[in-house]
Backbone bond lengths (Angstrom), bond angles and torsions (degrees), N, CA, C in turn:
res aa  C-N    CA-C-N  psi(-1)  N-CA   C-N-CA  omega(-1)  CA-C   N-CA-C  phi
1 M - - - 1.464 - - 1.525 109.65 -
2 A 1.333 116.75 135.99 1.464 121.31 -179.70 1.526 109.91 -67.10
3 T 1.336 115.16 142.09 1.454 121.12 -173.70 1.526 110.54 -134.95
4 L 1.332 116.78 135.34 1.459 122.63 172.92 1.524 108.81 -97.93
5 V 1.323 115.93 128.62 1.461 120.61 -177.99 1.523 109.45 -128.87
6 E 1.333 116.86 135.39 1.461 122.14 174.10 1.529 109.35 -98.04
7 F 1.339 115.85 129.49 1.452 122.19 178.47 1.521 109.32 -121.46
8 S 1.313 115.95 155.82 1.460 120.86 169.40 1.522 108.66 -136.54
9 L 1.334 115.02 150.11 1.462 120.92 -175.21 1.521 108.86 -156.79
10 P 1.341 118.76 129.28 1.470 119.97 177.85 1.517 111.56 -58.28
11 A 1.322 116.83 142.25 1.471 121.57 -177.05 1.522 111.99 -57.81
12 T 1.323 116.73 -32.98 1.466 119.88 -176.03 1.524 113.32 -79.62
13 D 1.347 117.29 -4.09 1.464 120.13 -175.19 1.526 114.03 -99.49
14 F 1.334 118.02 2.95 1.468 118.73 176.75 1.522 108.91 -150.71
15 T 1.332 115.39 152.91 1.464 121.49 -169.68 1.530 113.72 -57.61
16 P 1.344 120.86 -50.91 1.474 119.26 -179.66 1.521 112.97 -59.58
17 G 1.331 117.79 -36.10 1.453 120.17 178.03 1.518 111.78 -64.72
18 R 1.327 115.71 -45.90 1.470 119.39 178.03 1.519 110.59 -64.57
19 L 1.321 117.46 -36.55 1.462 121.69 -177.98 1.518 112.39 -71.51
20 L 1.326 117.95 -43.93 1.455 121.41 -167.71 1.526 114.45 -94.54
21 T 1.326 118.84 -36.86 1.461 118.47 -171.57 1.522 115.74 -128.11
22 A 1.329 118.96 -27.49 1.462 120.61 -171.21 1.533 111.38 -58.78
23 E 1.334 114.96 136.15 1.467 122.93 177.73 1.533 112.64 63.82
24 T 1.324 118.74 24.86 1.463 122.74 176.23 1.522 108.46 -133.96
25 E 1.325 115.83 178.54 1.463 120.77 172.30 1.526 110.97 -100.38
26 I 1.327 116.78 5.03 1.465 121.80 -176.92 1.519 111.02 -63.92
27 Q 1.331 114.60 139.84 1.464 120.96 170.06 1.523 108.40 -113.36
28 I 1.323 116.01 137.95 1.461 122.92 -176.69 1.516 109.44 -124.77
29 E 1.333 116.13 134.62 1.461 120.77 173.47 1.522 108.81 -136.21
30 F 1.328 116.28 116.01 1.457 120.55 176.40 1.518 109.42 -70.13
31 E 1.321 116.62 151.46 1.455 120.32 173.89 1.519 110.08 -57.07
32 R 1.343 116.53 152.43 1.466 121.41 -169.15 1.533 113.05 -55.79
33 I 1.324 118.44 -40.82 1.464 120.76 177.01 1.520 107.69 -114.08
34 V 1.332 116.47 112.90 1.460 121.02 -178.10 1.521 109.07 -128.18
35 P 1.348 117.89 93.71 1.462 118.44 174.63 1.529 109.48 -66.04
36 I 1.330 116.98 137.51 1.451 121.24 -179.97 1.521 109.10 -117.22
37 N 1.319 115.71 109.86 1.464 121.10 170.56 1.514 107.10 -157.86
38 T 1.307 116.97 -177.01 1.460 119.65 -172.69 1.523 112.30 -69.17
39 N 1.327 119.39 -14.45 1.461 121.91 -175.41 1.525 113.56 -106.95
40 V 1.315 117.92 -0.75 1.455 120.99 -176.02 1.525 109.32 -117.88
41 I 1.330 114.99 133.96 1.463 121.48 -177.06 1.528 108.55 -104.74
42 P 1.328 118.02 127.47 1.473 120.32 -177.49 1.524 113.11 -66.07
43 L 1.324 115.01 145.06 1.459 124.03 171.11 1.522 108.04 -109.86
44 F 1.333 117.47 136.02 1.448 118.68 177.93 1.520 110.41 -150.94
45 W 1.342 114.83 154.56 1.456 122.85 173.86 1.524 108.93 -96.96
46 A 1.332 116.47 143.27 1.461 122.22 175.94 1.522 108.76 -131.42
47 W 1.349 116.29 143.56 1.459 120.33 179.09 1.532 109.78 -163.78
48 N 1.326 115.78 175.14 1.453 123.86 170.81 1.522 115.01 86.69
49 D 1.329 119.22 13.36 1.462 121.03 177.46 1.525 108.37 -163.77
50 D 1.323 116.39 -173.79 1.465 122.57 179.53 1.530 109.00 -70.45
51 L 1.325 117.03 101.09 1.463 120.77 -175.03 1.521 112.39 -74.47
52 D 1.324 118.73 -27.42 1.462 119.94 175.91 1.530 110.06 -64.40
53 A 1.328 116.32 -44.29 1.462 120.38 177.00 1.521 110.65 -66.08
54 F 1.336 116.38 -36.57 1.461 121.30 176.59 1.523 110.93 -59.41
55 E 1.336 117.16 -46.01 1.462 121.02 -179.89 1.529 111.12 -61.08
56 Q 1.316 116.90 -44.89 1.465 120.21 -179.64 1.522 111.27 -61.25
57 R 1.320 116.40 -42.85 1.462 120.24 -178.91 1.525 111.48 -65.80
58 V 1.337 116.91 -43.48 1.462 120.63 -178.21 1.522 110.87 -67.01
59 R 1.318 117.29 -44.14 1.461 120.62 -178.77 1.524 112.37 -64.52
60 A 1.321 117.24 -25.50 1.467 120.75 -179.51 1.526 112.46 -79.56
61 D 1.334 117.41 -9.69 1.464 120.27 -177.29 1.526 111.06 -74.08
62 D 1.322 117.23 142.55 1.461 122.25 -177.36 1.523 113.18 -65.10
63 H 1.338 117.60 -24.98 1.465 120.63 -178.22 1.532 112.89 -82.08
64 V 1.325 117.11 -12.94 1.467 120.81 -173.24 1.521 110.54 -96.12
65 H 1.340 116.05 123.54 1.461 121.81 175.68 1.525 111.15 -87.98
66 E 1.344 116.01 -38.79 1.472 120.07 -178.49 1.521 109.41 -161.18
67 L 1.323 116.00 139.54 1.462 122.88 172.16 1.523 107.27 -126.34
68 S 1.338 117.53 117.96 1.466 121.48 -176.33 1.518 110.01 -119.31
69 E 1.327 116.57 131.83 1.452 120.76 173.87 1.522 109.09 -81.39
70 I 1.328 116.94 125.59 1.457 122.31 -177.26 1.521 111.21 -96.22
71 E 1.330 116.06 -41.29 1.465 119.75 -174.84 1.517 109.17 -161.31
72 Q 1.345 116.23 153.25 1.458 121.18 172.04 1.515 108.56 -124.69
73 V 1.339 115.34 129.20 1.457 122.18 177.06 1.519 107.33 -126.41
74 G 1.323 116.85 108.36 1.450 120.31 -175.50 1.516 110.42 62.51
75 D 1.324 116.16 -125.33 1.460 120.01 179.57 1.521 112.50 -95.46
76 R 1.324 117.20 11.70 1.469 121.79 -178.72 1.524 110.43 -108.47
77 R 1.326 115.39 145.33 1.454 120.77 175.03 1.526 110.01 -125.18
78 L 1.333 114.69 139.14 1.462 121.65 176.64 1.520 108.50 -98.13
79 Y 1.332 116.24 126.85 1.460 121.45 -176.29 1.527 111.52 -119.51
80 L 1.321 113.87 152.27 1.455 123.51 170.46 1.521 106.23 -111.43
81 L 1.324 117.03 124.64 1.462 121.25 -174.16 1.522 110.49 -117.69
82 N 1.318 115.96 119.70 1.465 122.03 174.00 1.520 106.57 -104.48
83 W 1.311 116.59 111.96 1.456 120.74 -173.70 1.516 111.62 -132.53
84 G 1.309 115.96 164.30 1.452 122.20 173.24 1.519 108.52 -105.39
85 I 1.324 116.85 116.62 1.460 121.34 -177.88 1.524 108.89 -75.98
86 P 1.335 119.35 120.89 1.463 121.28 -176.89 1.521 112.55 -67.89
87 D 1.323 116.26 148.14 1.462 121.19 178.54 1.521 110.51 -60.32
88 G 1.322 115.28 136.92 1.450 120.02 177.07 1.507 114.82 78.30
89 G 1.337 117.79 7.51 1.453 120.51 -177.17 1.513 112.97 -85.26
90 F 1.335 115.26 170.15 1.464 122.21 -179.08 1.519 111.29 -60.79
91 F 1.340 117.11 -44.51 1.459 120.02 -177.95 1.525 111.82 -71.10
92 E 1.317 117.93 -27.50 1.464 119.62 175.88 1.530 110.32 -62.44
93 G 1.334 116.23 -31.22 1.467 119.33 175.62 1.509 111.96 -62.12
94 F 1.346 117.57 -36.03 1.457 120.71 177.28 1.528 111.23 -67.94
95 T 1.341 117.10 -39.34 1.463 119.32 -179.55 1.523 110.96 -69.23
96 E 1.317 117.10 -39.07 1.466 120.10 178.21 1.522 111.02 -62.47
97 A 1.335 116.31 -37.54 1.462 120.58 -176.89 1.527 112.87 -87.11
98 E 1.352 117.68 -3.94 1.470 122.41 178.65 1.531 110.78 56.06
99 T 1.309 115.65 53.20 1.462 121.34 -177.75 1.526 111.28 -95.54
100 I 1.328 115.36 175.36 1.463 122.95 169.24 1.522 107.51 -125.26
101 I 1.313 116.44 126.08 1.458 121.09 176.43 1.526 108.11 -87.22
102 R 1.318 116.39 112.96 1.467 120.83 -179.37 1.515 111.75 -77.91
103 S 1.309 117.57 -32.06 1.458 120.42 176.42 1.518 109.40 -157.77
104 A 1.318 115.59 150.31 1.458 121.76 175.71 1.515 107.58 -151.94
105 Y 1.330 116.54 132.75 1.464 120.93 -176.19 1.513 109.41 -141.51
106 G 1.333 116.43 133.82 1.452 120.44 177.70 1.513 111.18 -140.87
107 Y 1.343 115.65 149.50 1.462 121.05 -179.29 1.521 109.49 -145.54
108 D 1.348 116.37 121.81 1.455 122.23 174.70 1.536 109.24 51.99
109 T 1.332 117.74 -135.77 1.463 120.93 179.44 1.522 111.74 -93.62
110 Q 1.335 117.36 6.83 1.457 120.00 -179.10 1.529 110.48 -73.51
111 T 1.304 114.83 169.49 1.461 121.42 -176.59 1.523 111.63 -66.39
112 W 1.341 116.38 133.28 1.459 121.78 171.67 1.531 109.02 -77.97
113 E 1.322 115.50 146.61 1.457 120.93 178.65 1.530 109.57 -120.75
114 F 1.326 115.61 134.41 1.462 122.18 -178.67 1.524 109.94 -126.79
115 E 1.329 115.84 144.44 1.459 122.09 165.87 1.527 106.55 -121.03
116 V 1.323 116.07 119.32 1.461 121.24 -169.32 1.528 110.35 -124.80
117 L 1.322 115.74 137.02 1.457 121.74 177.20 1.527 109.37 -100.43
118 F 1.315 116.70 119.18 1.465 123.13 175.08 1.527 108.39 -103.04
119 P 1.338 118.37 125.42 1.470 120.30 -177.66 1.522 113.71 -59.17
120 S 1.346 117.90 -30.62 1.456 121.08 -179.56 1.525 109.48 -156.93
121 Q 1.324 115.72 173.54 1.460 120.78 178.08 1.525 111.35 -63.03
122 E 1.306 116.69 -29.89 1.464 120.48 -179.83 1.530 111.15 -62.05
123 E 1.342 117.05 -44.20 1.465 120.22 178.93 1.537 110.94 -66.66
124 L 1.324 117.65 -36.60 1.457 120.90 177.14 1.523 110.65 -63.49
125 T 1.324 116.49 -40.06 1.471 120.88 177.12 1.512 110.85 -65.49
126 T 1.333 117.33 -39.80 1.468 121.16 177.69 1.523 110.65 -60.08
127 F 1.326 115.96 -44.34 1.460 120.07 179.50 1.530 110.90 -64.07
128 H 1.317 116.52 -46.41 1.471 120.12 -179.72 1.525 110.87 -59.75
129 N 1.330 117.35 -43.82 1.456 121.04 -179.32 1.527 111.20 -63.69
130 H 1.332 116.12 -38.71 1.470 119.76 177.80 1.525 110.41 -61.28
131 C 1.337 117.13 -46.92 1.464 120.23 -179.37 1.523 111.68 -65.65
132 R 1.321 116.76 -38.64 1.469 119.95 178.21 1.519 110.79 -64.86
133 D 1.328 117.29 -46.08 1.466 121.20 -177.82 1.530 111.64 -64.62
134 N 1.332 117.34 -29.53 1.462 121.20 -177.54 1.531 112.62 -103.79
135 E 1.348 115.81 11.14 1.462 122.13 175.64 1.533 112.20 53.51
136 I 1.335 115.17 48.77 1.464 121.73 178.30 1.534 108.02 -96.91
137 P 1.334 118.07 115.08 1.471 121.49 -170.78 1.529 113.48 -87.08
138 Y 1.310 117.89 63.19 1.461 119.75 178.91 1.532 110.26 -80.16
139 T 1.334 115.22 160.42 1.462 121.52 178.47 1.522 108.96 -117.48
140 V 1.312 116.64 131.32 1.460 121.86 179.85 1.523 109.72 -91.11
141 G 1.327 116.24 132.64 1.446 121.66 175.01 1.520 110.61 -102.79
142 R 1.320 116.30 -126.42 1.454 121.21 -177.54 1.518 111.35 -74.21
143 I 1.334 116.44 140.18 1.466 123.56 176.17 1.520 107.75 -123.56
144 Q 1.340 116.27 127.56 1.461 121.02 -179.18 1.522 110.47 -139.77
145 T 1.316 116.11 141.53 1.456 119.44 167.82 1.523 108.40 -79.06
146 L 1.339 117.09 161.79 1.458 119.20 179.05 1.522 111.96 -63.79
147 T 1.329 116.98 -28.06 1.458 120.51 175.82 1.522 110.35 -64.47
148 E 1.342 115.79 -43.65 1.454 120.03 178.53 1.517 111.14 -66.92
149 V 1.343 116.69 -36.28 1.460 120.84 179.40 1.516 110.93 -59.97
150 G 1.324 117.09 -37.24 1.457 120.70 -178.08 1.512 114.31 -73.45
151 D 1.349 117.27 -8.26 1.455 120.33 -175.70 1.522 113.78 -78.47
152 G 1.335 117.52 -18.30 1.461 118.13 -178.02 1.507 111.42 -154.65
153 L 1.345 116.82 137.70 1.456 120.81 -177.54 1.523 111.76 -65.56
154 V 1.322 117.16 -53.25 1.462 120.37 -175.19 1.510 111.07 -63.43
155 E 1.347 116.65 -48.07 1.451 120.28 -176.92 1.517 112.33 -64.27
156 S 1.316 117.27 -26.30 1.461 119.86 -174.43 1.518 113.62 -85.58
157 V 1.322 118.36 -22.78 1.468 118.88 -172.88 1.521 113.91 -116.54
158 L 1.333 118.27 -13.90 1.453 120.49 -176.98 1.516 111.59 -109.68
159 T 1.326 116.41 140.54 1.452 119.91 168.07 1.528 107.97 -73.27
160 E 1.311 116.48 166.68 1.461 119.94 -179.24 1.533 111.04 -62.16
161 K 1.334 116.56 -39.43 1.466 119.85 -179.77 1.524 111.32 -68.68
162 Q 1.347 117.30 -38.44 1.458 119.85 177.29 1.530 110.63 -63.13
163 R 1.322 116.22 -44.21 1.465 120.14 179.50 1.526 110.29 -61.43
164 D 1.336 117.31 -45.99 1.460 120.53 -177.88 1.531 111.10 -64.09
165 A 1.351 115.91 -38.89 1.459 119.62 179.69 1.521 111.29 -66.08
166 L 1.339 117.02 -44.94 1.461 120.50 179.47 1.527 111.46 -65.86
167 L 1.335 116.50 -39.23 1.461 120.20 -179.93 1.526 110.97 -64.97
168 L 1.335 116.13 -43.62 1.463 119.91 178.25 1.524 110.64 -62.70
169 A 1.352 116.45 -44.79 1.456 120.48 179.94 1.526 111.17 -61.36
170 L 1.326 116.91 -40.40 1.464 121.23 179.86 1.523 110.81 -67.38
171 Q 1.324 116.47 -45.49 1.463 120.35 -177.56 1.528 112.24 -66.09
172 Q 1.332 117.07 -32.86 1.458 120.68 -176.86 1.528 112.93 -88.86
173 G 1.327 117.89 -1.40 1.456 121.02 176.25 1.518 114.70 84.82
174 Y 1.340 117.03 24.19 1.466 120.19 -178.40 1.525 111.67 -67.23
175 F 1.336 117.42 -29.54 1.465 121.01 -176.99 1.534 112.66 -92.26
176 Q 1.317 117.34 -0.74 1.457 120.26 179.11 1.533 111.07 -78.09
177 T 1.340 115.72 162.03 1.467 121.65 176.17 1.521 108.82 -122.92
178 P 1.359 119.08 113.93 1.469 125.16 -2.41 1.524 111.03 -74.22
179 R 1.323 117.23 161.90 1.455 121.91 -179.49 1.524 110.75 -65.76
180 Q 1.329 114.71 141.00 1.451 121.22 -179.74 1.524 112.64 -92.27
181 V 1.328 117.27 -7.51 1.458 121.82 -178.38 1.530 108.21 -152.63
182 T 1.312 117.06 148.11 1.461 120.97 178.67 1.519 110.50 -90.56
183 L 1.330 115.52 162.67 1.451 120.17 176.80 1.529 110.61 -62.74
184 S 1.320 116.45 -36.18 1.468 120.84 178.39 1.524 111.32 -62.12
185 E 1.336 116.64 -42.30 1.472 120.57 179.27 1.520 110.95 -67.11
186 L 1.338 116.83 -39.85 1.463 120.07 176.59 1.522 111.31 -63.23
187 A 1.330 116.13 -42.77 1.460 120.48 -178.82 1.519 111.13 -62.33
188 D 1.330 116.83 -39.45 1.462 120.24 177.54 1.527 110.89 -62.45
189 E 1.321 116.51 -41.40 1.462 120.21 -179.79 1.526 111.37 -70.94
190 F 1.333 116.54 -33.35 1.472 121.49 -179.87 1.533 111.21 -82.59
191 N 1.334 116.17 -10.28 1.467 123.35 176.83 1.523 112.85 66.72
192 I 1.348 116.08 36.75 1.455 121.18 171.70 1.524 107.49 -138.32
193 S 1.330 117.03 172.79 1.458 120.12 178.22 1.520 110.60 -78.17
194 Q 1.345 116.39 168.95 1.468 120.71 -174.06 1.528 112.71 -64.06
195 Q 1.342 118.06 -43.21 1.453 119.80 -174.04 1.536 113.33 -64.00
196 P 1.347 118.73 -47.82 1.468 117.93 176.66 1.524 112.88 -60.59
197 L 1.352 117.52 -37.71 1.462 119.66 178.50 1.523 110.67 -66.38
198 S 1.329 116.86 -42.11 1.457 120.47 177.22 1.524 111.19 -58.62
199 D 1.338 116.53 -39.87 1.459 120.35 179.65 1.526 111.95 -69.74
200 L 1.333 117.23 -37.32 1.465 119.88 176.47 1.528 110.38 -61.30
201 I 1.336 117.16 -44.46 1.465 121.20 -180.00 1.523 110.54 -65.86
202 R 1.339 116.99 -43.59 1.464 120.46 -179.60 1.521 111.39 -63.85
203 R 1.351 116.35 -47.79 1.461 119.68 -177.55 1.522 111.35 -67.61
204 G 1.342 116.74 -35.08 1.454 119.67 177.06 1.519 111.88 -65.65
205 N 1.334 116.47 -45.95 1.468 119.96 177.10 1.523 111.34 -60.80
206 E 1.334 115.93 -42.98 1.457 120.21 -179.81 1.523 111.01 -61.18
207 A 1.336 116.50 -43.35 1.462 120.39 -179.16 1.527 111.38 -63.74
208 L 1.331 116.84 -42.71 1.463 120.64 178.82 1.522 111.36 -64.41
209 L 1.339 116.63 -42.85 1.463 119.93 -179.82 1.524 111.58 -66.83
210 E 1.322 117.32 -39.62 1.463 119.95 177.97 1.510 111.02 -60.70
211 R 1.354 116.25 -44.62 1.457 118.74 -179.74 1.525 111.60 -67.61
212 A 1.334 116.73 -42.21 1.447 120.32 -175.53 1.523 113.00 -72.72
213 L 1.348 117.02 -38.51 1.464 120.24 -172.21 1.517 114.38 -99.86
214 L 1.322 117.39 -27.33 1.460 119.65 -172.73 1.522 114.13 -104.37
215 D 1.318 118.29 -34.34 1.465 119.77 -173.32 1.501 112.57 -64.75
216 G 1.329 118.14 -30.03 1.453 120.09 -179.65 1.506 114.56 -86.29
217 S 1.351 116.51 -2.67 1.460 120.22 -176.24 1.526 110.48 -72.65
């Protein structure tokens, strides 16, 4: 049975995290459906820092074959990344297990968050064994079968942090006109900075709207 699993991993503990976000202010968000195998090149958005310097640094890395800018929207750029996945790495576990990464988000040295679709329990076991054999200290969050995912809109499309951020914003009157609380005040209560909280609210709203407006089309 196909299973959705949420993982988290510190940016400094795997090659893409160290390459893309560690020790910078850069924020990275992979496109919602990102198949990972030797024939597919990841697409991701980057923002929140000097992107020209970011491009130079990434292209200079030994693992990167090519980094191409596809589009710029406001202060965000969409990139196509052709890379060589190092042996024994976190992403190699995804290729061995033939998974699909539904979402991946990383910021600075903070923990990266992944939502991954495993076609069956066998692929999930393959991934776990790879991480164990290579001493990769990932953390498992919510695990759901696709049947369970279909049982509820909110539970199926939001991460726990997105749900908590949206719930706090709703309860504190952030969506009211005029607003009853500022983003800065919400961020203080949520114990994170304003930009990550803003992204949690934006991505959560986007996920809910996509499910509500597009899935039935």
